mmCIF file of the N, C-alpha and C atoms, coordinates in Angstrom:
data_MODEL
# 
_entry.id   MODEL 
# 
loop_
_atom_site.group_PDB 
_atom_site.id 
_atom_site.type_symbol 
_atom_site.label_atom_id 
_atom_site.label_alt_id 
_atom_site.label_comp_id 
_atom_site.label_asym_id 
_atom_site.label_entity_id 
_atom_site.label_seq_id 
_atom_site.pdbx_PDB_ins_code 
_atom_site.Cartn_x 
_atom_site.Cartn_y 
_atom_site.Cartn_z 
_atom_site.occupancy 
_atom_site.B_iso_or_equiv 
_atom_site.pdbx_formal_charge 
_atom_site.auth_seq_id 
_atom_site.auth_comp_id 
_atom_site.auth_asym_id 
_atom_site.auth_atom_id 
_atom_site.pdbx_PDB_model_num 
ATOM 1   N N  . UNK A 1 1  ? -11.746 -53.600 -15.642 1.00 0.00 ? 1  UNK A N  1 
ATOM 2   C CA . UNK A 1 1  ? -11.606 -54.106 -14.559 1.00 0.00 ? 1  UNK A CA 1 
ATOM 3   C C  . UNK A 1 1  ? -11.702 -53.370 -13.172 1.00 0.00 ? 1  UNK A C  1 
ATOM 4   N N  . UNK A 1 2  ? -12.410 -53.888 -12.106 1.00 0.00 ? 2  UNK A N  1 
ATOM 5   C CA . UNK A 1 2  ? -12.564 -53.316 -10.828 1.00 0.00 ? 2  UNK A CA 1 
ATOM 6   C C  . UNK A 1 2  ? -11.804 -54.124 -9.836  1.00 0.00 ? 2  UNK A C  1 
ATOM 7   N N  . UNK A 1 3  ? -10.959 -53.326 -9.151  1.00 0.00 ? 3  UNK A N  1 
ATOM 8   C CA . UNK A 1 3  ? -10.522 -54.023 -7.868  1.00 0.00 ? 3  UNK A CA 1 
ATOM 9   C C  . UNK A 1 3  ? -10.854 -53.262 -6.586  1.00 0.00 ? 3  UNK A C  1 
ATOM 10  N N  . UNK A 1 4  ? -11.810 -53.520 -6.005  1.00 0.00 ? 4  UNK A N  1 
ATOM 11  C CA . UNK A 1 4  ? -12.254 -52.450 -4.970  1.00 0.00 ? 4  UNK A CA 1 
ATOM 12  C C  . UNK A 1 4  ? -11.393 -52.793 -3.750  1.00 0.00 ? 4  UNK A C  1 
ATOM 13  N N  . UNK A 1 5  ? -10.862 -53.842 -3.569  1.00 0.00 ? 5  UNK A N  1 
ATOM 14  C CA . UNK A 1 5  ? -9.919  -54.165 -2.484  1.00 0.00 ? 5  UNK A CA 1 
ATOM 15  C C  . UNK A 1 5  ? -8.336  -53.774 -2.305  1.00 0.00 ? 5  UNK A C  1 
ATOM 16  N N  . UNK A 1 6  ? -8.017  -53.595 -3.607  1.00 0.00 ? 6  UNK A N  1 
ATOM 17  C CA . UNK A 1 6  ? -6.665  -53.202 -3.829  1.00 0.00 ? 6  UNK A CA 1 
ATOM 18  C C  . UNK A 1 6  ? -5.898  -52.369 -2.940  1.00 0.00 ? 6  UNK A C  1 
ATOM 19  N N  . UNK A 1 7  ? -6.667  -51.426 -2.489  1.00 0.00 ? 7  UNK A N  1 
ATOM 20  C CA . UNK A 1 7  ? -6.163  -50.356 -1.609  1.00 0.00 ? 7  UNK A CA 1 
ATOM 21  C C  . UNK A 1 7  ? -6.514  -50.423 -0.132  1.00 0.00 ? 7  UNK A C  1 
ATOM 22  N N  . UNK A 1 8  ? -7.375  -51.512 0.186   1.00 0.00 ? 8  UNK A N  1 
ATOM 23  C CA . UNK A 1 8  ? -7.755  -51.659 1.247   1.00 0.00 ? 8  UNK A CA 1 
ATOM 24  C C  . UNK A 1 8  ? -6.869  -52.688 2.293   1.00 0.00 ? 8  UNK A C  1 
ATOM 25  N N  . UNK A 1 9  ? -6.664  -52.252 3.427   1.00 0.00 ? 9  UNK A N  1 
ATOM 26  C CA . UNK A 1 9  ? -5.852  -52.893 4.396   1.00 0.00 ? 9  UNK A CA 1 
ATOM 27  C C  . UNK A 1 9  ? -6.260  -54.330 4.511   1.00 0.00 ? 9  UNK A C  1 
ATOM 28  N N  . UNK A 1 10 ? -5.036  -55.220 4.666   1.00 0.00 ? 10 UNK A N  1 
ATOM 29  C CA . UNK A 1 10 ? -5.456  -56.558 4.599   1.00 0.00 ? 10 UNK A CA 1 
ATOM 30  C C  . UNK A 1 10 ? -4.727  -57.031 6.046   1.00 0.00 ? 10 UNK A C  1 
ATOM 31  N N  . UNK A 1 11 ? -5.667  -58.012 6.742   1.00 0.00 ? 11 UNK A N  1 
ATOM 32  C CA . UNK A 1 11 ? -5.371  -58.488 7.951   1.00 0.00 ? 11 UNK A CA 1 
ATOM 33  C C  . UNK A 1 11 ? -4.880  -59.569 7.971   1.00 0.00 ? 11 UNK A C  1 
ATOM 34  N N  . UNK A 1 12 ? -3.377  -60.134 8.292   1.00 0.00 ? 12 UNK A N  1 
ATOM 35  C CA . UNK A 1 12 ? -2.934  -61.198 8.025   1.00 0.00 ? 12 UNK A CA 1 
ATOM 36  C C  . UNK A 1 12 ? -2.928  -62.055 9.402   1.00 0.00 ? 12 UNK A C  1 
ATOM 37  N N  . UNK A 1 13 ? -3.327  -61.556 10.371  1.00 0.00 ? 13 UNK A N  1 
ATOM 38  C CA . UNK A 1 13 ? -3.288  -62.042 11.884  1.00 0.00 ? 13 UNK A CA 1 
ATOM 39  C C  . UNK A 1 13 ? -2.116  -61.814 12.542  1.00 0.00 ? 13 UNK A C  1 
ATOM 40  N N  . UNK A 1 14 ? -0.990  -61.801 12.105  1.00 0.00 ? 14 UNK A N  1 
ATOM 41  C CA . UNK A 1 14 ? 0.224   -61.368 12.943  1.00 0.00 ? 14 UNK A CA 1 
ATOM 42  C C  . UNK A 1 14 ? 0.771   -59.838 12.277  1.00 0.00 ? 14 UNK A C  1 
ATOM 43  N N  . UNK A 1 15 ? 0.108   -59.390 11.489  1.00 0.00 ? 15 UNK A N  1 
ATOM 44  C CA . UNK A 1 15 ? 0.625   -57.945 10.918  1.00 0.00 ? 15 UNK A CA 1 
ATOM 45  C C  . UNK A 1 15 ? -0.592  -57.492 9.841   1.00 0.00 ? 15 UNK A C  1 
ATOM 46  N N  . UNK A 1 16 ? -0.833  -56.423 9.665   1.00 0.00 ? 16 UNK A N  1 
ATOM 47  C CA . UNK A 1 16 ? -1.680  -55.825 8.861   1.00 0.00 ? 16 UNK A CA 1 
ATOM 48  C C  . UNK A 1 16 ? -1.055  -54.982 7.883   1.00 0.00 ? 16 UNK A C  1 
ATOM 49  N N  . UNK A 1 17 ? -1.283  -55.347 6.533   1.00 0.00 ? 17 UNK A N  1 
ATOM 50  C CA . UNK A 1 17 ? -0.854  -54.459 5.186   1.00 0.00 ? 17 UNK A CA 1 
ATOM 51  C C  . UNK A 1 17 ? -1.600  -53.469 5.000   1.00 0.00 ? 17 UNK A C  1 
ATOM 52  N N  . UNK A 1 18 ? -0.857  -52.202 4.534   1.00 0.00 ? 18 UNK A N  1 
ATOM 53  C CA . UNK A 1 18 ? -1.885  -50.934 4.400   1.00 0.00 ? 18 UNK A CA 1 
ATOM 54  C C  . UNK A 1 18 ? -2.501  -51.241 3.209   1.00 0.00 ? 18 UNK A C  1 
ATOM 55  N N  . UNK A 1 19 ? -2.101  -52.028 2.241   1.00 0.00 ? 19 UNK A N  1 
ATOM 56  C CA . UNK A 1 19 ? -2.991  -52.378 1.040   1.00 0.00 ? 19 UNK A CA 1 
ATOM 57  C C  . UNK A 1 19 ? -2.432  -53.647 0.521   1.00 0.00 ? 19 UNK A C  1 
ATOM 58  N N  . UNK A 1 20 ? -2.848  -53.863 -0.748  1.00 0.00 ? 20 UNK A N  1 
ATOM 59  C CA . UNK A 1 20 ? -2.323  -55.233 -1.657  1.00 0.00 ? 20 UNK A CA 1 
ATOM 60  C C  . UNK A 1 20 ? -1.506  -55.054 -2.470  1.00 0.00 ? 20 UNK A C  1 
ATOM 61  N N  . UNK A 1 21 ? -0.598  -53.857 -2.581  1.00 0.00 ? 21 UNK A N  1 
ATOM 62  C CA . UNK A 1 21 ? -0.016  -53.612 -3.544  1.00 0.00 ? 21 UNK A CA 1 
ATOM 63  C C  . UNK A 1 21 ? 1.550   -54.005 -3.221  1.00 0.00 ? 21 UNK A C  1 
ATOM 64  N N  . UNK A 1 22 ? 2.250   -54.777 -3.913  1.00 0.00 ? 22 UNK A N  1 
ATOM 65  C CA . UNK A 1 22 ? 3.577   -54.845 -3.494  1.00 0.00 ? 22 UNK A CA 1 
ATOM 66  C C  . UNK A 1 22 ? 4.499   -55.121 -4.701  1.00 0.00 ? 22 UNK A C  1 
ATOM 67  N N  . UNK A 1 23 ? 5.848   -55.262 -4.566  1.00 0.00 ? 23 UNK A N  1 
ATOM 68  C CA . UNK A 1 23 ? 6.746   -55.197 -5.427  1.00 0.00 ? 23 UNK A CA 1 
ATOM 69  C C  . UNK A 1 23 ? 7.414   -56.610 -5.248  1.00 0.00 ? 23 UNK A C  1 
ATOM 70  N N  . UNK A 1 24 ? 7.393   -57.463 -6.190  1.00 0.00 ? 24 UNK A N  1 
ATOM 71  C CA . UNK A 1 24 ? 8.181   -58.833 -6.253  1.00 0.00 ? 24 UNK A CA 1 
ATOM 72  C C  . UNK A 1 24 ? 9.646   -58.717 -6.100  1.00 0.00 ? 24 UNK A C  1 
ATOM 73  N N  . UNK A 1 25 ? 10.232  -59.776 -5.739  1.00 0.00 ? 25 UNK A N  1 
ATOM 74  C CA . UNK A 1 25 ? 11.401  -60.098 -5.661  1.00 0.00 ? 25 UNK A CA 1 
ATOM 75  C C  . UNK A 1 25 ? 12.248  -59.875 -7.127  1.00 0.00 ? 25 UNK A C  1 
ATOM 76  N N  . UNK A 1 26 ? 13.500  -59.496 -7.282  1.00 0.00 ? 26 UNK A N  1 
ATOM 77  C CA . UNK A 1 26 ? 14.073  -59.458 -8.427  1.00 0.00 ? 26 UNK A CA 1 
ATOM 78  C C  . UNK A 1 26 ? 15.626  -59.659 -8.285  1.00 0.00 ? 26 UNK A C  1 
ATOM 79  N N  . UNK A 1 27 ? 16.322  -59.848 -9.292  1.00 0.00 ? 27 UNK A N  1 
ATOM 80  C CA . UNK A 1 27 ? 17.827  -60.066 -9.065  1.00 0.00 ? 27 UNK A CA 1 
ATOM 81  C C  . UNK A 1 27 ? 18.202  -58.942 -10.054 1.00 0.00 ? 27 UNK A C  1 
ATOM 82  N N  . UNK A 1 28 ? 19.052  -58.024 -9.693  1.00 0.00 ? 28 UNK A N  1 
ATOM 83  C CA . UNK A 1 28 ? 19.712  -56.809 -10.605 1.00 0.00 ? 28 UNK A CA 1 
ATOM 84  C C  . UNK A 1 28 ? 20.972  -57.099 -11.198 1.00 0.00 ? 28 UNK A C  1 
ATOM 85  N N  . UNK A 1 29 ? 21.999  -58.004 -10.352 1.00 0.00 ? 29 UNK A N  1 
ATOM 86  C CA . UNK A 1 29 ? 23.203  -58.311 -10.779 1.00 0.00 ? 29 UNK A CA 1 
ATOM 87  C C  . UNK A 1 29 ? 24.118  -57.318 -10.199 1.00 0.00 ? 29 UNK A C  1 
ATOM 88  N N  . UNK A 1 30 ? 23.370  -56.259 -9.224  1.00 0.00 ? 30 UNK A N  1 
ATOM 89  C CA . UNK A 1 30 ? 24.603  -55.195 -8.645  1.00 0.00 ? 30 UNK A CA 1 
ATOM 90  C C  . UNK A 1 30 ? 25.182  -55.773 -7.419  1.00 0.00 ? 30 UNK A C  1 
ATOM 91  N N  . UNK A 1 31 ? 24.681  -56.863 -7.072  1.00 0.00 ? 31 UNK A N  1 
ATOM 92  C CA . UNK A 1 31 ? 25.296  -57.439 -5.862  1.00 0.00 ? 31 UNK A CA 1 
ATOM 93  C C  . UNK A 1 31 ? 26.881  -57.794 -5.600  1.00 0.00 ? 31 UNK A C  1 
ATOM 94  N N  . UNK A 1 32 ? 27.471  -57.938 -7.027  1.00 0.00 ? 32 UNK A N  1 
ATOM 95  C CA . UNK A 1 32 ? 28.796  -58.381 -7.105  1.00 0.00 ? 32 UNK A CA 1 
ATOM 96  C C  . UNK A 1 32 ? 29.577  -57.214 -7.276  1.00 0.00 ? 32 UNK A C  1 
ATOM 97  N N  . UNK A 1 33 ? 29.051  -56.047 -7.603  1.00 0.00 ? 33 UNK A N  1 
ATOM 98  C CA . UNK A 1 33 ? 29.932  -54.785 -8.006  1.00 0.00 ? 33 UNK A CA 1 
ATOM 99  C C  . UNK A 1 33 ? 30.299  -54.292 -6.698  1.00 0.00 ? 33 UNK A C  1 
ATOM 100 N N  . UNK A 1 34 ? 31.581  -53.775 -6.856  1.00 0.00 ? 34 UNK A N  1 
ATOM 101 C CA . UNK A 1 34 ? 32.221  -52.936 -5.600  1.00 0.00 ? 34 UNK A CA 1 
ATOM 102 C C  . UNK A 1 34 ? 31.472  -52.150 -4.788  1.00 0.00 ? 34 UNK A C  1 
ATOM 103 N N  . UNK A 1 35 ? 30.812  -51.046 -5.744  1.00 0.00 ? 35 UNK A N  1 
ATOM 104 C CA . UNK A 1 35 ? 29.665  -50.202 -4.883  1.00 0.00 ? 35 UNK A CA 1 
ATOM 105 C C  . UNK A 1 35 ? 28.270  -50.707 -5.109  1.00 0.00 ? 35 UNK A C  1 
ATOM 106 N N  . UNK A 1 36 ? 28.018  -52.075 -5.235  1.00 0.00 ? 36 UNK A N  1 
ATOM 107 C CA . UNK A 1 36 ? 26.793  -52.632 -5.375  1.00 0.00 ? 36 UNK A CA 1 
ATOM 108 C C  . UNK A 1 36 ? 25.669  -51.966 -4.358  1.00 0.00 ? 36 UNK A C  1 
ATOM 109 N N  . UNK A 1 37 ? 26.160  -51.884 -3.053  1.00 0.00 ? 37 UNK A N  1 
ATOM 110 C CA . UNK A 1 37 ? 25.309  -52.031 -1.985  1.00 0.00 ? 37 UNK A CA 1 
ATOM 111 C C  . UNK A 1 37 ? 24.633  -50.395 -2.240  1.00 0.00 ? 37 UNK A C  1 
ATOM 112 N N  . UNK A 1 38 ? 25.391  -49.421 -2.366  1.00 0.00 ? 38 UNK A N  1 
ATOM 113 C CA . UNK A 1 38 ? 24.983  -48.267 -2.663  1.00 0.00 ? 38 UNK A CA 1 
ATOM 114 C C  . UNK A 1 38 ? 23.828  -48.026 -3.844  1.00 0.00 ? 38 UNK A C  1 
ATOM 115 N N  . UNK A 1 39 ? 24.513  -48.728 -5.047  1.00 0.00 ? 39 UNK A N  1 
ATOM 116 C CA . UNK A 1 39 ? 23.743  -48.829 -6.337  1.00 0.00 ? 39 UNK A CA 1 
ATOM 117 C C  . UNK A 1 39 ? 22.348  -49.584 -6.229  1.00 0.00 ? 39 UNK A C  1 
ATOM 118 N N  . UNK A 1 40 ? 22.318  -50.415 -5.336  1.00 0.00 ? 40 UNK A N  1 
ATOM 119 C CA . UNK A 1 40 ? 20.955  -51.357 -4.842  1.00 0.00 ? 40 UNK A CA 1 
ATOM 120 C C  . UNK A 1 40 ? 20.170  -50.302 -4.126  1.00 0.00 ? 40 UNK A C  1 
ATOM 121 N N  . UNK A 1 41 ? 20.521  -49.615 -3.293  1.00 0.00 ? 41 UNK A N  1 
ATOM 122 C CA . UNK A 1 41 ? 20.038  -48.577 -2.196  1.00 0.00 ? 41 UNK A CA 1 
ATOM 123 C C  . UNK A 1 41 ? 19.301  -47.422 -3.272  1.00 0.00 ? 41 UNK A C  1 
ATOM 124 N N  . UNK A 1 42 ? 19.985  -47.207 -4.335  1.00 0.00 ? 42 UNK A N  1 
ATOM 125 C CA . UNK A 1 42 ? 19.300  -46.071 -5.112  1.00 0.00 ? 42 UNK A CA 1 
ATOM 126 C C  . UNK A 1 42 ? 18.445  -46.654 -5.932  1.00 0.00 ? 42 UNK A C  1 
ATOM 127 N N  . UNK A 1 43 ? 18.595  -47.738 -6.448  1.00 0.00 ? 43 UNK A N  1 
ATOM 128 C CA . UNK A 1 43 ? 17.601  -48.559 -7.374  1.00 0.00 ? 43 UNK A CA 1 
ATOM 129 C C  . UNK A 1 43 ? 16.321  -48.648 -6.500  1.00 0.00 ? 43 UNK A C  1 
ATOM 130 N N  . UNK A 1 44 ? 16.304  -49.082 -5.319  1.00 0.00 ? 44 UNK A N  1 
ATOM 131 C CA . UNK A 1 44 ? 15.179  -49.365 -4.502  1.00 0.00 ? 44 UNK A CA 1 
ATOM 132 C C  . UNK A 1 44 ? 14.426  -48.104 -4.326  1.00 0.00 ? 44 UNK A C  1 
ATOM 133 N N  . UNK A 1 45 ? 15.271  -47.040 -3.990  1.00 0.00 ? 45 UNK A N  1 
ATOM 134 C CA . UNK A 1 45 ? 14.771  -45.735 -3.379  1.00 0.00 ? 45 UNK A CA 1 
ATOM 135 C C  . UNK A 1 45 ? 14.008  -45.249 -4.890  1.00 0.00 ? 45 UNK A C  1 
ATOM 136 N N  . UNK A 1 46 ? 14.343  -45.601 -5.942  1.00 0.00 ? 46 UNK A N  1 
ATOM 137 C CA . UNK A 1 46 ? 13.595  -44.913 -7.053  1.00 0.00 ? 46 UNK A CA 1 
ATOM 138 C C  . UNK A 1 46 ? 12.514  -45.672 -7.403  1.00 0.00 ? 46 UNK A C  1 
ATOM 139 N N  . UNK A 1 47 ? 12.427  -47.077 -7.011  1.00 0.00 ? 47 UNK A N  1 
ATOM 140 C CA . UNK A 1 47 ? 11.174  -47.897 -7.372  1.00 0.00 ? 47 UNK A CA 1 
ATOM 141 C C  . UNK A 1 47 ? 10.153  -47.400 -6.440  1.00 0.00 ? 47 UNK A C  1 
# 
């Protein structure tokens, strides 16, 4: 398959995205842990 527009900018009118690649929302279960904020930051930095 070919996706010629995948890495092309996308103008949404109010903002322009650099490309069409995104990370969907997810629940990690880390929110309730005492050090959850730090672990979430590390998780998203790794992604």
